[in-house]
C-alpha positions as CSV (number, residue, x, y, z in Angstrom):
1,M,-88.9,-19.4,-23.0
2,T,-92.1,-18.0,-21.9
3,S,-94.7,-21.0,-20.7
4,I,-98.4,-21.5,-22.0
5,D,-99.1,-24.2,-19.7
6,G,-102.5,-25.6,-20.8
7,L,-104.2,-21.9,-22.5
8,I,-106.5,-24.1,-24.9
9,T,-105.7,-27.9,-24.0
10,G,-105.4,-27.5,-19.9
11,L,-102.3,-29.4,-20.0
12,D,-99.5,-29.1,-17.3
13,T,-97.0,-28.0,-20.4
14,T,-94.2,-27.4,-18.2
15,S,-94.3,-30.7,-16.4
16,I,-94.5,-33.3,-19.7
17,I,-91.4,-31.2,-20.8
18,D,-89.5,-31.7,-17.9
19,Q,-90.3,-35.5,-17.3
20,L,-89.5,-35.9,-21.6
21,I,-86.5,-34.2,-20.6
22,A,-85.5,-36.0,-17.3
23,A,-86.3,-39.3,-19.3
24,E,-84.0,-38.1,-21.9
25,R,-81.4,-37.3,-19.4
26,I,-80.8,-40.8,-18.5
27,P,-77.6,-41.6,-20.3
28,Q,-75.8,-38.6,-19.3
29,N,-76.4,-39.2,-15.9
30,Q,-74.8,-42.7,-16.2
31,L,-72.0,-40.6,-17.5
32,L,-72.0,-38.7,-14.6
33,V,-71.4,-41.7,-12.1
34,K,-69.0,-42.9,-14.4
35,K,-67.3,-40.1,-14.5
36,A,-67.3,-39.6,-10.1
37,L,-66.6,-43.5,-10.2
38,S,-63.2,-42.8,-12.2
39,E,-62.9,-39.6,-10.1
40,A,-62.5,-41.7,-7.1
41,K,-60.6,-44.1,-8.7
42,A,-57.8,-41.5,-9.6
43,E,-58.0,-40.1,-5.9
44,V,-57.2,-43.7,-4.6
45,F,-54.6,-43.9,-7.6
46,A,-52.9,-41.0,-6.0
47,D,-52.9,-41.3,-2.5
48,L,-51.4,-45.3,-3.1
49,R,-48.6,-43.4,-5.1
50,G,-48.2,-41.0,-2.2
51,R,-47.8,-43.5,-0.1
52,Y,-44.8,-45.6,-2.7
53,D,-43.1,-42.3,-2.0
54,A,-42.7,-42.9,1.9
55,V,-41.7,-46.1,1.1
56,S,-39.0,-44.1,-1.2
57,S,-37.9,-42.2,1.3
58,A,-37.1,-45.0,3.9
59,A,-35.3,-46.9,1.2
60,K,-32.8,-44.7,0.5
61,A,-32.1,-44.1,4.1
62,L,-30.6,-47.6,3.7
63,D,-29.3,-47.3,-0.2
64,L,-25.9,-46.1,0.3
65,P,-22.8,-47.7,2.6
66,D,-22.9,-44.9,4.7
67,D,-26.5,-45.7,6.2
68,W,-25.0,-48.6,7.0
69,A,-21.8,-46.9,8.9
70,A,-23.6,-44.9,11.2
71,L,-21.5,-44.6,14.7
72,S,-22.8,-44.1,18.4
73,A,-20.1,-42.0,20.3
74,V,-20.0,-41.7,23.5
75,S,-17.8,-39.2,25.9
76,S,-17.0,-39.4,29.2
77,S,-16.8,-35.9,30.0
78,E,-20.1,-33.5,29.9
79,D,-17.8,-30.5,28.8
80,V,-16.6,-32.8,26.1
81,A,-19.6,-32.8,23.2
82,V,-19.1,-35.8,20.7
83,A,-21.1,-35.8,17.6
84,A,-20.6,-38.9,15.0
85,T,-22.0,-39.1,11.5
86,S,-20.9,-42.1,10.0
87,G,-17.9,-43.8,9.0
88,S,-16.3,-47.4,9.0
89,I,-14.3,-47.2,11.9
90,T,-14.8,-48.1,15.5
91,G,-12.6,-47.6,18.7
92,T,-12.0,-45.6,21.5
93,L,-9.4,-42.7,22.5
94,T,-8.7,-41.6,25.8
95,F,-6.7,-38.2,25.4
96,A,-6.4,-35.0,28.0
97,V,-7.2,-31.2,27.5
98,Q,-4.0,-29.2,27.2
99,Q,-5.5,-26.3,26.3
100,R,-9.0,-24.4,24.7
101,A,-8.7,-22.3,21.4
102,T,-8.6,-18.6,22.3
103,A,-9.3,-15.6,20.1
104,H,-6.5,-12.4,20.1
105,A,-8.7,-9.8,22.2
106,V,-7.2,-6.3,23.6
107,Y,-8.9,-3.8,25.9
108,S,-7.9,-0.4,25.7
109,T,-5.5,0.7,28.5
110,D,-7.4,4.3,29.0
111,T,-10.8,4.2,30.5
112,L,-13.2,6.3,29.2
113,T,-16.2,8.4,31.2
114,S,-18.8,8.5,28.2
115,L,-19.6,6.8,25.8
116,D,-19.7,10.0,23.5
117,D,-15.7,10.4,24.2
118,V,-14.2,11.0,21.0
119,I,-11.4,7.9,20.2
120,A,-11.2,8.5,16.2
121,A,-12.3,11.6,15.0
122,G,-13.3,11.8,11.2
123,G,-11.8,8.3,10.8
124,S,-13.7,5.2,8.9
125,I,-13.0,1.5,8.3
126,F,-13.0,-0.3,5.0
127,S,-15.2,-3.7,5.1
128,A,-15.5,-6.4,2.7
129,G,-17.6,-9.6,2.1
130,S,-18.7,-12.4,-0.1
131,F,-15.0,-11.5,-2.2
132,E,-13.6,-15.0,-1.7
133,G,-16.3,-17.2,-4.3
134,L,-14.6,-14.6,-6.8
135,G,-10.9,-15.6,-6.8
136,F,-10.1,-13.0,-4.0
137,S,-8.4,-13.9,-0.9
138,A,-8.1,-10.3,0.9
139,L,-9.6,-7.1,-0.3
140,E,-7.8,-3.6,1.4
141,G,-9.4,0.0,0.9
142,D,-7.1,3.5,0.9
143,S,-8.3,6.7,0.8
144,L,-12.0,6.0,-0.4
145,T,-15.4,7.9,-0.3
146,E,-17.4,7.3,2.3
147,G,-20.2,4.5,2.0
148,M,-20.9,1.0,-0.3
149,Q,-18.3,0.7,-3.5
150,T,-19.6,-1.4,-6.4
151,F,-17.6,-4.3,-6.7
152,E,-18.3,-6.7,-10.1
153,V,-16.4,-8.8,-12.0
154,T,-18.0,-8.6,-15.1
155,Q,-15.2,-11.0,-17.5
156,E,-14.1,-14.0,-15.7
157,S,-10.4,-15.2,-16.5
158,N,-9.6,-18.3,-18.7
159,A,-6.6,-20.4,-19.0
160,A,-4.4,-20.7,-22.4
161,V,-5.4,-24.0,-24.2
162,T,-4.0,-26.0,-26.9
163,V,-5.7,-28.5,-28.4
164,G,-5.0,-32.0,-31.0
165,D,-6.4,-32.4,-33.9
166,I,-6.8,-36.3,-33.9
167,E,-8.1,-38.4,-30.9
168,V,-5.4,-39.8,-28.8
169,P,-4.5,-43.5,-30.2
170,E,-4.8,-46.1,-28.0
171,N,-2.2,-49.0,-27.5
172,L,0.2,-45.9,-28.5
173,T,4.2,-47.4,-28.6
174,I,6.1,-44.6,-27.4
175,D,10.1,-44.9,-27.7
176,A,13.2,-42.7,-28.5
177,G,11.8,-41.9,-31.6
178,N,8.4,-40.5,-30.7
179,D,9.0,-39.4,-26.7
180,R,9.2,-35.9,-26.7
181,I,7.1,-33.0,-26.5
182,R,8.6,-29.1,-27.0
183,I,6.5,-26.6,-24.8
184,R,6.8,-23.0,-24.4
185,L,4.8,-21.8,-21.4
186,N,4.5,-18.3,-20.1
187,G,7.8,-17.8,-22.4
188,T,9.2,-20.3,-20.9
189,Q,10.5,-23.6,-23.8
190,R,11.5,-26.8,-22.3
191,N,10.7,-30.6,-23.5
192,I,9.0,-32.6,-22.3
193,D,10.0,-36.3,-22.4
194,V,7.9,-39.3,-21.8
195,A,8.4,-42.4,-20.4
196,D,8.6,-45.2,-23.0
197,G,6.2,-48.3,-23.4
198,T,2.9,-48.9,-25.1
199,Y,0.2,-46.8,-23.6
200,E,-3.0,-49.2,-24.1
201,T,-5.7,-46.3,-23.2
202,Q,-6.2,-42.6,-23.8
203,Q,-5.8,-41.9,-20.3
204,D,-2.8,-43.7,-19.3
205,L,-1.0,-41.7,-22.0
206,I,-2.9,-38.4,-20.9
207,D,-1.2,-39.8,-17.3
208,A,2.3,-40.7,-18.6
209,V,2.1,-37.1,-20.3
210,N,1.7,-35.5,-16.8
211,V,4.0,-37.2,-15.1
212,A,6.8,-36.1,-17.7
213,I,5.5,-32.4,-16.8
214,A,5.6,-33.3,-13.1
215,D,9.5,-33.8,-13.8
216,E,10.3,-30.6,-15.2
217,P,10.6,-28.7,-12.1
218,D,9.6,-25.1,-14.8
219,F,6.2,-26.4,-15.0
220,V,5.3,-27.9,-12.5
221,G,2.3,-26.6,-11.1
222,K,1.5,-24.7,-13.7
223,V,0.1,-27.2,-17.2
224,T,-1.7,-30.0,-17.1
225,A,-2.7,-32.6,-19.9
226,R,-6.4,-33.9,-20.3
227,L,-8.4,-35.4,-22.5
228,N,-11.5,-33.4,-24.1
229,P,-15.1,-35.1,-24.8
230,A,-13.8,-35.7,-28.1
231,N,-10.9,-37.9,-26.8
232,Q,-8.4,-35.1,-27.9
233,I,-5.4,-34.0,-25.9
234,E,-5.4,-30.5,-24.2
235,F,-2.6,-29.0,-22.3
236,I,-4.0,-25.8,-19.7
237,T,-2.2,-23.1,-18.1
238,T,-2.7,-23.3,-14.7
239,R,-2.7,-19.1,-14.6
240,E,-5.7,-17.6,-16.6
241,G,-5.2,-14.1,-18.1
242,S,-3.4,-13.1,-21.5
243,D,-0.3,-13.3,-19.3
244,A,-1.4,-17.2,-19.7
245,T,0.5,-18.3,-22.8
246,I,1.3,-21.9,-24.4
247,Q,2.4,-23.0,-27.4
248,I,3.1,-26.6,-29.1
249,T,6.9,-25.6,-30.4
250,G,8.1,-29.2,-31.7
251,G,8.8,-32.7,-30.6
252,D,8.5,-36.0,-32.0
253,L,5.4,-37.0,-30.5
254,R,3.3,-34.1,-31.2
255,G,2.7,-35.7,-34.6
256,D,1.1,-38.7,-33.0
257,L,-1.6,-36.3,-30.7
258,G,-2.1,-34.2,-33.3
259,L,-0.4,-31.1,-32.2
260,T,1.0,-29.5,-35.4
261,N,0.6,-26.3,-34.6
262,D,3.6,-24.4,-34.9
263,N,1.5,-20.8,-35.0
264,P,2.0,-18.1,-32.2
265,A,1.3,-18.7,-28.6
266,L,-2.2,-19.2,-27.4
267,T,-3.1,-17.1,-24.8
268,G,-5.6,-16.8,-22.0
269,T,-9.0,-13.9,-21.0
270,D,-8.1,-11.5,-19.0
271,A,-10.1,-10.8,-16.0
272,I,-12.2,-7.4,-15.7
273,V,-13.1,-6.3,-12.5
274,T,-15.5,-2.7,-12.0
275,V,-15.3,-1.0,-9.3
276,N,-17.6,2.5,-9.1
277,G,-17.7,2.3,-12.6
278,I,-14.0,1.9,-13.9
279,E,-12.7,-1.3,-14.8
280,T,-9.4,-2.8,-14.4
281,T,-7.7,-5.7,-16.6
282,I,-6.2,-8.5,-14.8
283,T,-3.8,-10.9,-16.8
284,N,-2.4,-12.9,-14.2
285,T,-4.7,-14.5,-11.9
286,D,-1.4,-16.5,-10.0
287,A,-2.5,-16.8,-6.4
288,D,-0.9,-14.3,-4.2
289,T,-0.8,-11.5,-7.0
290,Q,-1.9,-8.3,-5.5
291,V,-3.4,-5.9,-8.3
292,V,-4.2,-2.4,-7.9
293,L,-8.0,-1.1,-8.4
294,D,-8.6,1.7,-9.7
295,A,-12.2,3.1,-7.2
296,G,-12.6,6.5,-8.6
297,T,-11.9,8.0,-5.4
298,G,-9.1,5.7,-3.9
299,T,-8.5,2.0,-4.4
300,I,-8.9,-1.4,-3.6
301,T,-5.8,-3.8,-3.7
302,A,-7.4,-7.1,-4.7
303,T,-5.0,-10.1,-3.4
304,I,-5.9,-13.1,-5.8
305,S,-6.4,-16.6,-4.8
306,G,-6.9,-18.4,-8.1
307,P,-9.1,-18.0,-11.1
308,V,-11.1,-14.8,-11.2
309,R,-15.1,-15.3,-11.6
310,L,-18.2,-13.3,-11.6
311,G,-19.8,-12.0,-9.1
312,I,-20.2,-9.3,-7.1
313,A,-18.5,-8.6,-3.8
314,E,-20.1,-6.6,-0.9
315,V,-17.5,-3.4,-0.1
316,E,-17.9,-0.5,2.1
317,E,-15.9,2.1,3.6
318,I,-17.7,2.5,6.9
319,S,-17.8,5.9,8.5
320,F,-16.5,6.5,12.3
321,G,-19.1,9.4,12.3
322,T,-18.5,11.7,15.2
323,G,-15.7,9.6,16.4
324,S,-17.4,8.9,19.5
325,L,-16.5,5.5,21.6
326,S,-20.3,4.5,20.7
327,E,-20.2,4.9,16.9
328,V,-16.8,3.4,16.5
329,V,-18.1,0.2,17.9
330,T,-21.7,0.3,15.5
331,S,-19.1,1.1,12.6
332,I,-16.7,-2.5,13.3
333,N,-19.6,-4.5,14.2
334,R,-21.1,-3.2,11.2
335,A,-17.9,-4.3,8.5
336,K,-18.0,-7.0,6.8
337,G,-15.3,-9.7,6.3
338,L,-13.3,-7.6,9.1
339,G,-12.7,-10.5,11.0
340,T,-13.0,-8.5,14.5
341,K,-15.9,-7.5,16.6
342,A,-15.9,-4.8,19.2
343,A,-17.3,-4.2,22.8
344,I,-17.6,-1.5,25.3
345,V,-17.2,-2.5,29.0
346,Q,-18.2,-0.9,32.2
347,V,-15.3,-1.8,34.1
348,D,-16.9,0.8,37.0
349,E,-19.7,2.9,37.6
350,G,-18.7,6.1,34.8
351,E,-15.8,3.9,33.1
352,F,-15.5,2.4,30.5
353,R,-13.5,0.2,28.0
354,L,-12.8,-0.8,24.2
355,Q,-12.6,-4.4,23.8
356,L,-11.6,-5.9,20.5
357,S,-11.7,-9.8,19.7
358,A,-10.8,-11.5,16.9
359,T,-13.7,-13.5,15.2
360,E,-11.8,-16.6,14.5
361,T,-9.5,-18.7,17.3
362,G,-6.4,-20.0,16.8
363,D,-2.4,-19.5,16.2
364,D,-3.6,-17.6,13.4
365,S,-5.6,-15.4,15.2
366,A,-4.9,-11.6,15.4
367,I,-6.8,-8.4,15.3
368,D,-5.8,-7.2,11.6
369,L,-6.5,-2.9,12.7
370,D,-4.7,-0.3,12.2
371,F,-4.5,0.9,16.2
372,S,-3.2,4.5,15.7
373,M,-6.6,5.6,14.3
374,F,-7.7,5.3,17.7
375,T,-6.5,8.9,18.1
376,G,-8.5,9.7,21.0
377,L,-7.4,6.3,23.3
378,G,-3.4,7.7,24.1
379,G,-2.7,4.5,26.4
380,G,-3.0,2.0,23.5
381,F,-4.2,-1.1,23.7
382,T,-3.5,-4.3,26.0
383,T,-3.3,-7.8,24.9
384,L,-6.4,-10.0,27.0
385,T,-5.7,-12.8,25.3
386,S,-3.6,-14.3,22.3
387,G,-4.5,-16.4,20.0
388,Q,-3.9,-19.9,20.1
389,D,-4.9,-23.3,19.0
390,A,-6.5,-26.2,21.1
391,V,-4.6,-28.8,22.1
392,L,-5.1,-32.4,23.1
393,E,-2.8,-34.6,24.2
394,I,-2.5,-38.5,23.9
395,Q,-1.2,-39.4,26.7
396,G,1.6,-42.6,26.7
397,V,5.0,-43.3,26.8
398,V,5.5,-41.3,24.3
399,P,3.2,-38.7,24.2
400,Y,1.5,-37.2,21.0
401,S,-0.4,-34.0,20.4
402,I,-3.5,-32.7,18.1
403,R,-4.0,-29.5,17.5
404,S,-7.1,-27.2,16.5
405,S,-7.8,-23.5,15.4
406,S,-11.0,-23.9,16.9
407,D,-12.7,-25.9,20.1
408,T,-13.7,-28.6,17.6
409,F,-11.8,-31.3,16.4
410,T,-13.1,-32.6,12.9
411,D,-12.8,-36.0,12.4
412,L,-10.9,-36.4,15.5
413,L,-11.9,-40.2,14.4
414,P,-13.6,-41.1,11.1
415,G,-17.1,-39.6,11.0
416,V,-16.9,-38.5,14.7
417,D,-16.1,-34.6,16.1
418,I,-15.8,-33.3,19.2
419,T,-16.0,-30.2,20.6
420,L,-14.8,-29.1,23.7
421,Q,-16.8,-27.1,26.4
422,G,-16.5,-25.8,29.7
423,T,-13.7,-27.2,31.4
424,P,-13.1,-30.3,30.9
425,P,-11.5,-32.8,32.8
426,G,-7.6,-34.2,32.6
427,S,-8.7,-36.9,31.0
428,V,-11.7,-37.7,28.8
429,T,-12.3,-41.4,26.7
430,I,-14.8,-41.5,23.7
431,D,-15.9,-44.5,22.6
432,V,-17.4,-44.9,18.7
433,T,-19.3,-48.3,17.9
434,R,-22.0,-49.2,15.1
435,N,-25.3,-47.4,15.9
436,A,-27.2,-50.9,15.3
437,E,-30.5,-49.0,17.5
438,G,-30.0,-46.5,14.6
439,I,-29.6,-48.9,11.6
440,A,-32.8,-51.2,13.5
441,E,-35.3,-47.4,13.6
442,R,-34.5,-47.1,9.5
443,V,-35.3,-50.7,8.6
444,S,-38.5,-50.4,10.5
445,A,-39.3,-47.1,9.5
446,L,-38.9,-49.3,6.0
447,V,-41.2,-51.8,6.9
448,D,-44.0,-49.3,8.5
449,A,-44.1,-47.3,4.9
450,V,-44.4,-50.9,3.2
451,N,-47.0,-51.9,5.7
452,N,-48.8,-48.2,4.9
453,V,-49.0,-49.3,1.1
454,L,-49.8,-53.0,1.6
455,E,-53.1,-51.7,3.9
456,G,-54.2,-49.1,1.4
457,L,-54.0,-51.7,-1.3
458,A,-56.1,-53.9,1.1
459,A,-58.5,-51.4,2.0
460,S,-58.7,-50.4,-1.7
461,S,-59.7,-53.8,-2.7
462,A,-61.5,-55.0,-0.1
463,Y,-64.7,-56.8,-0.6
464,D,-67.5,-57.6,2.4
465,S,-68.6,-60.5,1.5
466,E,-71.8,-60.2,4.4
467,T,-72.4,-56.8,2.6
468,E,-71.6,-57.6,-0.5
469,E,-69.8,-54.4,-0.8
470,A,-66.7,-54.3,-3.0
471,A,-64.4,-51.3,-2.6
472,L,-63.5,-49.2,-5.4
473,L,-60.6,-51.4,-6.9
474,T,-61.9,-55.2,-5.9
475,G,-60.7,-57.1,-8.2
476,D,-58.4,-54.5,-10.3
477,S,-55.1,-56.3,-11.6
478,T,-52.8,-53.2,-10.6
479,V,-53.5,-53.2,-7.0
480,R,-52.7,-57.7,-7.4
481,R,-49.6,-56.2,-9.2
482,A,-48.5,-53.8,-6.5
483,R,-49.1,-55.9,-3.8
484,D,-47.3,-59.2,-5.0
485,E,-44.3,-57.5,-6.5
486,L,-43.9,-55.2,-3.4
487,T,-44.6,-58.1,-1.3
488,R,-41.7,-59.9,-3.7
489,A,-39.4,-57.3,-3.5
490,L,-38.7,-57.6,0.2
491,I,-39.0,-61.3,1.0
492,A,-37.4,-63.0,-2.2
493,P,-34.1,-64.6,-1.3
494,V,-31.3,-62.3,-1.8
495,T,-28.4,-65.0,-3.0
496,G,-25.3,-63.1,-2.1
497,S,-26.1,-63.0,1.5
498,T,-25.7,-65.7,4.1
499,L,-29.1,-64.8,5.6
500,N,-30.9,-65.3,2.6
501,T,-33.9,-63.6,3.3
502,V,-35.1,-60.7,5.1
503,G,-37.4,-63.8,7.8
504,L,-33.9,-64.2,9.4
505,A,-33.1,-60.5,10.2
506,G,-36.5,-59.5,11.7
507,V,-38.7,-58.7,9.2
508,N,-41.9,-61.6,9.2
509,I,-44.6,-61.6,7.3
510,Q,-47.9,-62.0,8.7
511,N,-51.3,-63.6,7.5
512,D,-52.9,-61.0,6.6
513,G,-49.9,-60.2,3.8
514,T,-48.4,-57.4,6.1
515,F,-45.4,-57.4,7.9
516,E,-43.8,-57.1,11.5
517,F,-40.1,-56.2,12.7
518,D,-38.6,-58.1,15.4
519,Q,-36.4,-55.4,16.5
520,Q,-34.3,-57.7,18.8
521,E,-34.0,-60.7,16.3
522,F,-32.3,-57.7,13.7
523,L,-30.2,-56.7,16.3
524,D,-29.1,-60.3,17.5
525,A,-28.6,-61.2,13.4
526,Y,-26.4,-57.7,12.9
527,N,-24.0,-57.9,15.8
528,A,-23.4,-61.6,15.0
529,D,-22.8,-60.3,11.0
530,P,-23.2,-56.8,10.6
531,A,-21.6,-57.6,6.4
532,A,-24.6,-60.0,5.5
533,V,-27.4,-57.5,7.5
534,E,-25.8,-55.1,5.2
535,R,-25.7,-57.5,2.2
536,L,-29.3,-58.3,2.8
537,F,-30.6,-54.7,2.4
538,S,-28.3,-53.1,0.6
539,V,-28.1,-52.5,-2.9
540,A,-25.0,-50.3,-3.1
541,F,-22.8,-53.0,-1.2
542,D,-22.7,-54.9,-4.2
543,S,-24.7,-53.6,-7.4
544,E,-24.2,-56.4,-9.3
545,Q,-26.8,-58.7,-7.5
546,E,-30.0,-58.0,-5.6
547,S,-31.0,-56.8,-2.5
548,A,-34.2,-56.5,-0.8
549,V,-33.8,-52.6,-0.8
550,G,-32.7,-52.6,-4.3
551,R,-35.7,-54.2,-5.2
552,I,-37.6,-52.2,-3.7
553,I,-36.1,-48.9,-5.1
554,D,-36.7,-50.5,-8.3
555,E,-40.1,-51.8,-7.5
556,I,-41.2,-48.6,-6.6
557,D,-39.9,-46.8,-10.1
558,D,-41.7,-49.6,-12.0
559,A,-44.8,-48.5,-9.8
560,T,-45.0,-44.7,-10.1
561,G,-42.3,-43.7,-12.6
562,F,-43.0,-40.8,-14.8
563,G,-45.1,-41.3,-17.9
564,T,-44.0,-45.2,-16.8
565,G,-44.7,-46.3,-13.8
566,Y,-48.0,-48.8,-14.3
567,L,-49.5,-47.2,-11.0
568,S,-49.5,-44.1,-12.2
569,G,-50.5,-45.4,-15.6
570,A,-53.8,-46.3,-14.3
571,E,-53.9,-42.6,-12.1
572,D,-53.4,-41.1,-15.5
573,A,-56.1,-43.6,-17.0
574,E,-58.7,-43.0,-14.8
575,K,-58.3,-38.6,-15.1
576,A,-58.1,-39.0,-19.1
577,R,-61.6,-40.8,-18.2
578,V,-63.2,-38.0,-16.6
579,E,-62.2,-36.0,-18.9
580,D,-63.5,-37.6,-21.9
581,L,-66.7,-38.4,-19.8
582,A,-67.1,-34.6,-19.0
583,T,-66.9,-33.6,-22.8
584,Q,-69.1,-36.5,-23.2
585,A,-71.8,-35.0,-20.5
586,A,-71.5,-31.5,-21.2
587,K,-71.9,-32.6,-25.2
588,W,-75.2,-33.9,-23.5
589,D,-75.8,-30.8,-22.1
590,V,-75.9,-28.6,-25.6
591,R,-78.1,-31.9,-26.7
592,L,-80.6,-31.6,-24.2
593,E,-81.1,-27.7,-24.3
594,M,-82.0,-27.8,-28.1
595,R,-84.4,-30.9,-27.6
596,E,-86.0,-28.8,-24.6
597,R,-86.1,-25.8,-26.7
598,I,-88.1,-28.0,-29.6
599,L,-90.0,-29.5,-26.9
600,R,-91.6,-26.1,-25.9
601,M,-91.8,-24.7,-29.6
602,T,-94.1,-27.5,-30.3
603,Y,-96.2,-27.2,-27.2
604,T,-96.1,-23.5,-28.0
605,R,-97.4,-24.6,-31.7
606,L,-99.7,-26.4,-30.7
607,E,-101.8,-24.7,-27.8
608,T,-101.5,-21.4,-30.9
609,S,-102.7,-23.5,-33.1
610,L,-105.7,-25.1,-30.8
611,A,-106.7,-21.0,-29.8
612,Q,-106.8,-20.2,-33.7
613,L,-109.1,-23.1,-33.9
614,Q,-111.4,-22.5,-31.5
615,S,-111.1,-18.7,-32.6
616,Q,-112.5,-19.9,-35.5
617,S,-114.9,-22.0,-34.6
618,T,-116.1,-19.5,-32.5
619,W,-116.9,-17.1,-35.0
620,L,-118.6,-19.7,-37.3
621,A,-120.9,-20.8,-34.8
622,G,-121.8,-16.9,-34.4
623,Q,-122.3,-16.8,-37.8
624,I,-124.4,-19.7,-38.0
625,N,-126.3,-17.9,-35.1
626,S,-126.9,-14.9,-36.8
627,L,-128.5,-16.0,-40.0
628,S,-132.2,-15.5,-40.5
629,T,-135.1,-17.7,-39.7
630,P,-137.0,-18.9,-42.8
631,S,-140.7,-18.2,-42.5
632,A,-143.2,-20.6,-42.9
633,G,-145.6,-20.9,-45.8
């Protein structure tokens, strides 16, 4: 709005209005100060909550039994790497390395004089990968066109299932009058005779039915009884697809289980595989069943490993191009799931050999290629190495051997893996002990994380008596509660442990309320009685009783749990207060803007009115002065 400062009155109208508005803005400024204070408090609560996250991570590293079963393993040989994870068994093992694992490898008997020498003119190689998860153990292509093949399971298979229409009874007594179920499975009918007795629980009866199924040779591994979520009995076939059929045809036990269906046999659902847009239906998913899939041009023979599931496989017919040595090697190495790698080895200047190696080691290692496609290698191939397992011998009066298809022996001792590398000596000793130092480091990390929270709580609620300055949360009950509850969680007695308190395991409270960790004191206590120290800290050791870590985890949830934690709640309350104060302050902006507009209008009218009065006064004065003066008589 245009200012008309002092046109008539000489007043500094703008300054007067600004001062009036400033005076009326005082309540808004007070709101903004409160808003800034609440924002600062919310940030402090957020920082404290973040510190609890570190406590949570440190506590959970001491929560499970495996966290206390950490092992330390040492090998007497640099050529035998040892890795210890977790386990409850320690010990020493000495062995001799008889042989390392090798992969099947061959090389061309003939040498070639150029990388461009043609060794497989017009050939190609079939590549397939990512099919195991779909329910296939192998894919083999025949006469396919070159390039990618679209291979997708568009409908997964399902088993045949028959379900009882009542809940399985508890405390059911089975005797000669009700111990039989007659089942027709995949076209074969047999009687299933359940052992006599009283079965207290539903699961006990289901287990007895499965034992009876296992006694019938024609049904072993082909059908299973189970409880569904409604506690009804289900019989489900192992085979999936429409070749899987099941029907309850009789037996005096079927009435007790609600299996009264004499209806036609129930069937499974077929799988559908699409290759290059052409569908093939799979009616039987028994392991090792082979099915030929039409690919439009050519076929893919798929060996089934189990139930067929939805997904896409990477399938490609890779061309050898010109068939040159270099292109053949590139094609083989590009193929996925082939299990073979190729290399060109220069054995002399201008002389090259093709070397093929299986990607897997062990006795079953083999190069699964048709060597006849290498038409340019008249001399064929010479074996470089045969696939063989790695072998360790545990020596003694009657020694025994341990084999592995690779150079890694997984869980040679519980929780301990070893890997052969280099040329190991004749005798190697592995020594496995509890990793007490590693556990001590975890406890130390927990103490540090708790101290970080306590220090944050102290800083946020401090009061300096000399300067009379208070921190943002001085006197706040939430801070006091957090400090007291976290401290109690760590130092309160643990009745389930003979040590009773963490103070006897190196965790001691100090004068300022924080904790000090004495690692040597902890190690002494742990080495003297590992179970007592574990019970002192670990909630998972016995979930029915308290432990230091269990209480800390509970306190973290009480303090920071989403929607329920008191610390999170205090932060949310401050954030809500910030929003409310911001809304109130915004309303003041509207109110003050209107007030300023009214004041400017008022002063403008004042100046205008005075200007009009002044104009009228001047006019009247002129009129009076213009009147003639009367003559003297």
